[in-house]
C-alpha positions in Angstrom: 166.3 215.7 184.8 168.8 212.9 184.2 167.0 209.5 184.3 168.9 206.3 185.3 167.6 202.7 185.1 169.0 200.2 187.6 168.6 196.5 186.6 169.5 194.4 189.6 167.9 191.3 191.1 169.2 191.8 194.7 166.6 193.9 196.5 169.0 195.5 199.0 171.5 196.4 196.3 168.7 197.7 194.0 167.1 199.9 196.7 170.4 201.1 198.1 171.7 202.3 194.7 168.3 204.0 194.1 168.5 205.9 197.4 172.1 207.0 196.7 171.5 208.1 193.1 168.3 210.0 194.1 170.3 211.8 196.8 172.6 212.9 194.0 169.6 214.4 192.2 168.9 211.7 189.6 165.5 210.3 188.6 165.8 206.5 189.1 163.7 203.6 187.7 164.1 200.0 188.7 163.9 196.5 187.1 164.5 193.3 189.1 165.5 190.9 186.3 167.1 191.0 182.9 163.9 190.4 180.9 162.0 193.3 182.7 165.1 195.4 182.3 165.4 194.9 178.5 161.7 195.7 178.0 162.1 199.0 179.9 165.2 199.8 177.9 163.4 199.3 174.6 160.3 201.1 175.7 161.8 204.1 177.4 164.6 206.6 177.0 167.3 206.8 179.8 170.5 208.8 180.2 172.3 205.9 181.8 171.7 202.2 182.6 173.3 200.3 185.5 173.1 196.6 184.7 173.9 193.6 186.9 175.5 190.7 185.0 174.2 187.7 186.9 170.4 187.8 186.9 167.4 185.5 186.4 165.6 185.2 183.1 168.3 187.0 181.2 171.9 187.9 182.0 173.2 191.4 181.9 175.4 190.4 179.0 172.4 189.3 177.0 170.5 192.5 177.9 173.4 194.6 176.8 173.8 192.6 173.5 170.1 192.8 172.7 169.9 196.5 173.5 172.8 197.3 171.2 171.3 195.2 168.4 168.1 197.1 168.8 170.0 200.4 168.2 170.0 201.6 171.9 173.1 203.8 172.4 172.5 204.7 176.0 175.6 204.4 178.2 175.7 201.1 180.2 177.6 200.3 183.4 177.9 196.6 184.2 177.9 195.4 187.7 179.7 192.1 188.0 180.8 189.8 190.8 183.2 188.1 188.4 186.8 189.2 188.5 188.1 187.3 185.5 189.5 189.4 182.8 187.6 187.6 180.0 184.3 188.6 181.6 185.3 192.2 181.7 186.5 192.1 178.1 183.3 190.4 177.0 181.1 193.0 178.6 183.0 195.9 176.9 183.0 194.1 173.6 179.2 193.6 173.8 178.8 197.4 174.0 179.0 198.3 177.7 180.7 201.6 178.5 182.2 200.6 181.9 182.1 197.9 184.6 182.3 197.9 188.3 183.2 194.7 190.2 181.3 193.7 193.3 181.9 194.5 196.1 182.4 198.1 195.3 182.1 201.4 197.0 179.0 203.5 196.2 181.2 206.5 196.0 183.2 204.9 193.2 180.1 203.9 191.3 178.7 207.4 191.5 182.0 208.8 190.3 181.8 206.5 187.3 178.2 207.6 186.7 179.1 211.3 186.8 182.1 210.8 184.5 180.1 209.0 181.8 177.2 211.5 182.0 179.7 214.3 181.7 181.3 212.8 178.6 177.9 212.2 177.1 176.9 215.8 177.7 180.1 217.0 176.0 179.4 214.8 173.1 175.9 216.0 172.8 177.0 219.6 172.9 179.5 219.1 170.1 178.9 219.5 166.4 175.3 219.9 165.6 175.7 219.1 161.9 176.4 215.8 160.1 180.0 215.0 159.4 181.1 212.8 156.5 183.5 210.1 157.7 184.2 207.5 155.1 180.9 205.8 154.2 179.1 207.4 157.2 177.2 210.6 157.7 177.6 211.1 161.5 175.5 213.3 163.7 177.3 213.3 167.0 174.7 215.5 168.6 171.8 213.2 167.7 173.8 209.9 168.1 172.9 209.0 164.5 174.9 207.5 161.7 173.7 206.9 158.1 175.3 205.0 155.3 173.6 205.8 152.0 170.0 206.1 153.1 170.2 203.4 155.8 170.6 203.9 159.5 173.8 202.3 161.0 173.6 201.0 164.5 176.4 202.2 166.7 176.9 202.0 170.5 177.4 205.0 172.6 181.1 203.9 173.0 181.6 203.7 169.3 180.3 207.2 168.9 182.7 208.4 171.6 185.7 206.7 170.1 184.8 208.0 166.6 184.3 211.5 167.9 187.6 211.5 169.8 189.5 210.2 166.6 187.7 212.9 164.6 188.7 215.7 167.0 192.3 214.4 166.8 192.2 213.7 163.0 195.5 213.5 161.3 197.2 213.0 164.6 198.4 209.7 166.1 196.4 208.7 169.1 197.8 206.0 171.4 195.7 203.1 172.7 196.4 204.4 176.3 195.0 207.8 175.3 191.8 206.1 174.1 191.5 204.0 177.2 191.9 207.0 179.4 189.8 209.5 177.5 187.0 207.2 176.5 186.8 204.7 179.4 187.9 207.3 181.9 190.4 205.3 183.9 193.9 203.8 183.4 193.5 200.3 184.7 191.7 198.3 182.0 191.5 194.6 181.0 193.6 194.9 177.8 194.2 197.2 174.9 192.7 194.4 172.8 189.4 196.0 173.7 190.4 199.2 171.8 191.5 197.2 168.8 188.2 195.4 168.7 186.3 198.6 168.7 188.5 200.0 165.9 187.7 196.8 163.8 184.0 197.4 164.3 184.3 201.1 163.3 186.3 200.2 160.2 183.5 197.8 159.1 181.1 200.7 159.1 183.4 203.4 157.7 185.9 201.9 155.3 185.2 200.9 151.7 187.6 198.0 152.2 188.0 197.4 156.0 190.9 195.0 155.3 192.8 197.8 153.7 191.8 200.9 155.7 192.3 204.4 154.3 190.7 206.5 157.1 191.5 204.9 160.4 195.1 203.8 160.1 197.1 201.7 162.4 200.4 203.3 163.6 202.3 200.2 164.6 203.5 200.1 168.2 201.6 203.3 169.1 197.9 203.4 168.2 195.7 204.9 165.5 195.3 207.9 163.2 192.2 209.2 161.4 193.1 210.6 158.1 190.6 213.0 156.5 
């Protein structure tokens, strides 16, 4: 059964989300501050994490950052009361998969949850063998990447972007296509988010990231993976 962790310091919000998600058939665990949430993330396996940004002991941004540094690729949805674009961009660049700004409708959040879980399932049911992409051996089914004999840490979002580019290899993919297909909605902070993820992937794939040979920029349009 799909297991979701909610990290939220407001009791009413925390319990309300738990009730609604359990009604949808999900198993739900709770954490009431960032420190407790990070410990649970590192000690357990979840299918999705819903993470409030403004919390005591440790912010959601720091939880997300530390989880990704520890190799956790589980999808993360950030809950933020902040509406400024820079905060949304920061969350996505730290490795979050989506964000919802408070106040929000529970129906909207559940729709986002279902969309991310659906994309995760599609990725997991994809190629079961390792694929060579530049310096990486990538197992999309197991969410694993290896360079040489060393594991390479990648976020869930990085796997999704890489998988989409690989499926569309030798074809130009626009930034808008990536935003729609990977983030699942059209209204986003800025296409700079996509560019930053591409830079991260190039660091892991390309022999010379400053002169890429695999993920190429198509100026004014987007990107093309050449294999």
